[in-house]
C-alpha positions as CSV (number, residue, x, y, z in Angstrom):
1,M,84.4,105.6,98.1
2,D,87.6,105.3,96.8
3,A,88.9,101.7,95.1
4,G,86.4,100.1,98.4
5,R,87.9,102.3,100.8
6,N,85.8,104.4,102.9
7,I,88.5,107.4,102.5
8,F,86.7,109.1,105.7
9,K,86.9,106.4,108.1
10,D,90.8,106.0,106.7
11,E,91.7,109.1,107.5
12,Q,90.3,108.8,111.2
13,R,92.5,105.9,111.6
14,R,95.7,107.5,110.4
15,F,94.3,110.6,112.7
16,A,93.9,107.7,115.6
17,R,97.7,106.9,114.9
18,L,99.2,110.2,115.4
19,K,97.1,111.2,118.1
20,S,98.8,108.0,119.9
21,A,102.3,109.1,119.1
22,Q,101.7,112.5,120.0
23,H,100.8,110.7,123.8
24,A,104.2,108.3,123.2
25,A,105.8,111.9,122.5
26,A,104.7,113.8,125.6
27,L,106.0,110.9,128.0
28,N,108.9,111.5,126.2
29,L,109.0,115.3,126.9
30,F,108.2,115.1,130.6
31,V,110.8,112.2,131.3
32,Y,113.7,114.2,129.2
33,G,112.5,117.5,131.3
34,G,113.3,115.7,134.7
35,L,116.3,113.8,133.5
36,T,117.5,117.2,132.3
37,V,117.1,119.5,135.2
38,A,118.5,116.9,137.6
39,E,121.3,116.2,135.7
40,L,122.5,119.7,134.9
41,W,121.8,120.7,138.2
42,I,123.6,117.7,139.9
43,A,126.5,118.6,137.7
44,Q,127.4,121.6,139.1
45,L,127.5,120.4,142.6
46,A,129.4,117.4,141.8
47,H,131.7,118.9,139.4
48,S,131.2,116.4,136.5
49,R,131.8,117.6,132.7
50,A,130.3,113.9,131.5
51,L,127.0,114.5,133.7
52,A,126.6,117.9,132.4
53,A,127.3,116.7,128.7
54,D,124.9,113.8,129.2
55,G,122.2,116.7,130.7
56,L,122.6,118.6,127.8
57,N,122.3,115.1,125.3
58,N,118.9,115.2,127.3
59,L,118.5,118.7,126.7
60,T,118.3,117.4,123.1
61,G,115.4,114.9,123.6
62,V,113.2,117.9,125.2
63,A,113.6,120.1,122.4
64,S,113.0,117.0,120.0
65,A,109.9,116.0,121.9
66,L,108.5,119.3,121.7
67,I,109.3,119.9,117.8
68,L,108.4,116.1,117.1
69,L,104.4,117.2,118.8
70,W,104.6,120.3,116.9
71,G,104.7,118.0,113.8
72,L,102.3,115.6,115.0
73,Q,99.9,118.1,115.7
74,I,100.1,119.6,112.2
75,S,100.0,116.0,110.5
76,Q,96.8,116.1,111.6
77,Q,95.1,119.0,110.2
78,R,92.7,118.0,106.7
79,P,93.8,118.6,103.2
80,D,92.6,122.3,101.8
81,S,93.2,124.0,99.0
82,E,97.0,124.6,99.1
83,H,97.6,120.8,100.4
84,R,95.9,118.6,98.8
85,F,97.0,115.5,99.7
86,G,97.3,116.7,103.4
87,H,100.1,117.9,105.8
88,W,101.4,114.5,106.5
89,R,104.8,115.4,105.6
90,F,105.3,117.8,108.5
91,Q,106.1,114.8,110.4
92,T,109.4,114.9,108.7
93,I,109.6,118.3,108.6
94,A,109.9,118.1,112.5
95,T,111.7,115.2,112.3
96,L,114.9,116.9,110.3
97,F,114.5,120.0,113.1
98,S,115.2,117.9,115.5
99,G,118.1,116.3,113.6
100,L,119.1,119.8,113.5
101,I,119.3,120.4,117.0
102,M,121.0,117.6,117.8
103,L,123.6,118.2,115.5
104,V,124.6,121.7,117.1
105,V,124.1,120.5,120.9
106,G,126.4,117.5,119.6
107,A,129.4,120.0,118.3
108,D,129.1,122.0,121.7
109,V,129.5,118.8,124.0
110,V,132.6,117.5,121.5
111,L,133.9,121.2,122.4
112,D,133.4,121.0,126.1
113,G,134.9,117.4,126.4
114,Y,138.0,118.5,124.7
115,H,138.0,121.2,127.2
116,G,137.9,118.7,129.7
117,L,140.9,116.9,128.6
118,Q,142.8,120.2,128.5
119,A,141.5,120.8,132.0
120,W,142.6,117.2,133.2
121,A,146.1,118.0,131.1
122,Q,147.0,120.9,133.2
123,G,145.6,119.3,136.7
124,K,142.3,121.0,137.1
125,V,139.9,118.2,137.2
126,Q,138.2,117.7,140.3
127,V,136.9,114.2,141.4
128,P,132.8,113.8,140.7
129,G,130.6,113.5,143.6
130,I,129.1,110.5,144.6
131,L,125.5,112.3,143.8
132,A,126.7,112.1,139.9
133,V,126.4,108.2,140.5
134,Y,123.2,107.9,141.1
135,V,121.8,110.6,139.1
136,S,123.4,108.8,136.0
137,L,122.3,105.6,136.7
138,A,118.7,106.8,137.2
139,A,119.1,108.4,133.7
140,G,120.2,105.4,132.3
141,I,117.5,103.3,133.4
142,A,115.2,105.8,132.8
143,M,116.2,106.0,129.0
144,G,116.6,102.3,128.4
145,A,112.5,102.1,129.5
146,I,111.7,105.2,127.2
147,S,113.5,103.4,124.3
148,L,112.1,100.3,124.7
149,M,108.9,101.9,124.6
150,N,109.4,104.2,121.7
151,H,110.2,100.8,119.7
152,I,107.5,99.0,120.2
153,R,104.9,102.0,120.0
154,A,106.7,102.9,116.4
155,K,105.9,99.4,115.3
156,Q,102.7,99.0,116.5
157,L,101.9,102.9,114.7
158,N,104.2,102.7,111.7
159,S,105.2,105.8,113.5
160,S,108.5,107.5,111.3
161,V,108.2,110.4,114.5
162,L,108.8,107.2,117.3
163,R,111.3,105.6,115.2
164,T,113.2,108.9,115.1
165,A,112.6,109.2,119.0
166,S,113.4,105.1,119.5
167,K,117.1,106.2,117.7
168,D,117.6,109.3,119.6
169,S,116.6,107.9,123.0
170,F,118.4,104.4,122.7
171,S,121.6,106.6,122.1
172,D,120.5,108.3,124.9
173,A,120.4,105.4,127.0
174,A,124.0,104.2,125.9
175,T,125.4,107.7,126.6
176,S,124.0,107.6,130.1
177,T,125.3,104.3,130.5
178,G,129.2,105.5,129.1
179,T,128.9,108.8,131.9
180,L,128.1,106.4,134.4
181,L,131.2,104.2,134.0
182,A,132.7,107.3,133.3
183,I,132.0,109.0,136.4
184,L,132.7,105.6,138.4
185,G,136.1,105.6,136.1
186,A,136.8,109.4,137.6
187,K,136.3,108.5,141.2
188,A,138.5,105.6,141.1
189,G,141.3,107.9,139.8
190,W,141.3,107.9,136.1
191,L,140.0,111.3,135.9
192,W,140.7,112.0,132.4
193,L,137.9,109.6,131.5
194,D,135.4,112.7,132.6
195,G,136.3,115.1,130.1
196,G,136.6,111.7,127.6
197,A,132.8,110.3,128.2
198,A,132.1,114.3,127.2
199,L,133.6,114.0,124.0
200,A,132.5,110.6,123.5
201,V,128.8,111.8,123.8
202,G,129.4,114.3,121.6
203,I,130.4,112.2,119.2
204,L,127.2,109.6,119.8
205,I,125.1,112.6,119.4
206,L,126.4,114.0,116.1
207,Y,126.2,110.1,114.6
208,A,122.7,110.0,115.8
209,A,121.9,113.8,114.4
210,W,123.4,112.5,111.1
211,T,121.2,109.6,110.3
212,I,117.9,111.6,111.7
213,L,119.1,114.1,109.1
214,R,119.9,111.1,106.3
215,D,116.7,110.2,106.4
216,A,114.7,112.9,106.8
217,I,116.7,114.7,104.1
218,F,115.8,111.6,101.6
219,E,112.3,111.5,102.1
220,L,111.9,115.1,101.5
221,T,113.6,114.9,98.5
222,D,111.2,112.3,96.9
223,G,114.0,109.4,97.7
224,F,112.3,105.7,98.0
225,D,113.2,102.4,99.0
226,T,113.7,100.6,95.3
227,K,112.8,97.4,97.4
228,K,109.3,98.7,98.0
229,I,109.1,99.7,94.3
230,A,109.8,95.9,93.3
231,A,107.2,94.5,95.8
232,Y,105.0,97.0,94.7
233,R,105.4,96.3,90.9
234,Q,105.4,92.3,91.9
235,T,102.1,92.7,93.2
236,I,100.4,95.2,90.4
237,T,101.5,92.3,88.1
238,Q,99.2,90.1,89.8
239,V,96.0,91.4,89.1
240,P,93.9,89.7,86.3
241,G,94.2,92.2,83.4
242,V,97.4,94.0,84.1
243,L,100.1,93.1,81.1
244,G,102.5,94.9,82.4
245,V,103.7,97.9,84.4
246,Q,105.2,100.6,82.4
247,S,106.5,103.2,85.3
248,I,105.9,103.9,89.6
249,E,106.5,106.3,90.7
250,A,106.2,106.8,95.1
251,R,106.7,109.1,97.6
252,Y,106.6,108.8,101.4
253,A,103.6,111.3,102.9
254,G,104.8,111.4,106.9
255,D,104.6,108.0,107.1
256,A,102.2,106.8,104.7
257,V,103.1,106.2,100.5
258,L,101.7,107.9,97.7
259,L,101.9,106.1,94.3
260,T,101.6,107.3,90.3
261,I,101.8,104.2,88.7
262,G,101.1,103.3,84.8
263,I,100.0,99.7,83.4
264,R,100.1,98.5,80.4
265,V,96.4,97.0,79.2
266,D,94.7,95.2,76.5
267,P,94.4,98.1,73.6
268,K,90.7,96.7,73.0
269,M,89.9,97.4,76.7
270,T,87.1,100.3,77.2
271,V,87.7,103.1,79.0
272,A,85.0,101.6,81.8
273,D,86.6,98.7,82.3
274,S,90.6,100.3,82.1
275,Y,88.7,102.1,85.0
276,E,88.1,99.2,87.1
277,L,91.2,97.5,86.5
278,G,92.9,100.9,88.0
279,E,90.8,100.3,90.9
280,Q,91.1,96.6,91.6
281,V,95.2,97.9,91.5
282,E,94.6,100.3,94.2
283,R,92.7,98.0,96.1
284,K,95.1,95.1,96.1
285,L,98.3,97.8,97.1
286,M,95.8,99.0,99.7
287,D,94.9,95.9,101.0
288,K,98.9,95.2,101.2
289,Y,100.5,98.2,102.2
290,D,100.0,100.8,104.0
291,I,99.3,102.9,100.6
292,L,97.9,106.5,101.8
293,D,96.5,107.0,97.6
294,A,97.3,105.5,94.4
295,D,96.9,107.0,90.9
296,V,96.7,104.5,88.6
297,K,96.9,105.4,84.4
298,T,96.7,102.7,81.7
299,Y,98.3,103.0,78.8
300,P,97.2,100.6,75.5
301,A,100.1,97.7,75.5
302,D,101.2,98.1,71.9
303,L,102.1,101.4,72.6
304,P,106.0,102.1,72.0
305,P,107.6,102.4,75.5
306,N,109.2,105.6,75.2
307,D,105.9,106.9,74.0
308,A,104.3,107.3,78.3
309,P,106.3,107.7,81.4
310,Q,109.1,105.4,82.3
311,D,110.9,104.4,85.6
312,P,114.4,106.0,85.6
313,Q,117.5,103.6,84.9
314,N,120.3,103.7,87.5
């Protein structure tokens, strides 16, 4: 037991959430795989650069789903001598790799769209076939459904991996819809829309990749939301016996949070009482937030502030 919490049961609960997220990621892989094959095949038959760009976009979904499945699998390994807090951060590492793949494919799609516009300017563009319309419509519907599922499951499971998948699939749904409109426009005679849509799809992929990479790097470099730290501080000060909060160090462990906290207590408090107060603080935080572990240190209230760790100043 730790702060009134059964560590084994808590670990199993978190592993069960990761397993559920794995099932959702596997469904993503199945849908993305089917759409990629269909779009790239039909794009060749129907002479549509926009559909080919959307197919390559969905290919990033295949790669992302595989990497996210890998990250979720590794995250379920128990702590060992080299990973004392477990392997939770492999979820974030998988997210980082997913963003890098999207970045490369996005750049390739932008380049292909540019070449498509050049071909239009030279009068070398063919009118897309009707099959491209049906496939892009099906892709838009499928991606919309997957995006909604990812969003709902991410909230239910508090899964950063599924939040990433939700962002990716939402942008994919938007690009598939844009692809459909571009193909319809090209069939109506606006042939420049085919290459233009490919260019727009590539830019959207690059933007989604940038947001995913930004968030992953932020977490892997121990960045943390200051609003959450302020909320933790307020909760800690509500525990009877805490005379002040000296410092809070917070970092992400995948979807969970690790905290190192310094609190100020009565200088006359016994070691046993200060230990129990630390347990109360940890229990309070665990009851209110998804805290994996909180290491609480106590300092006498009359200790000069500079003689103990302090929160960094902005």
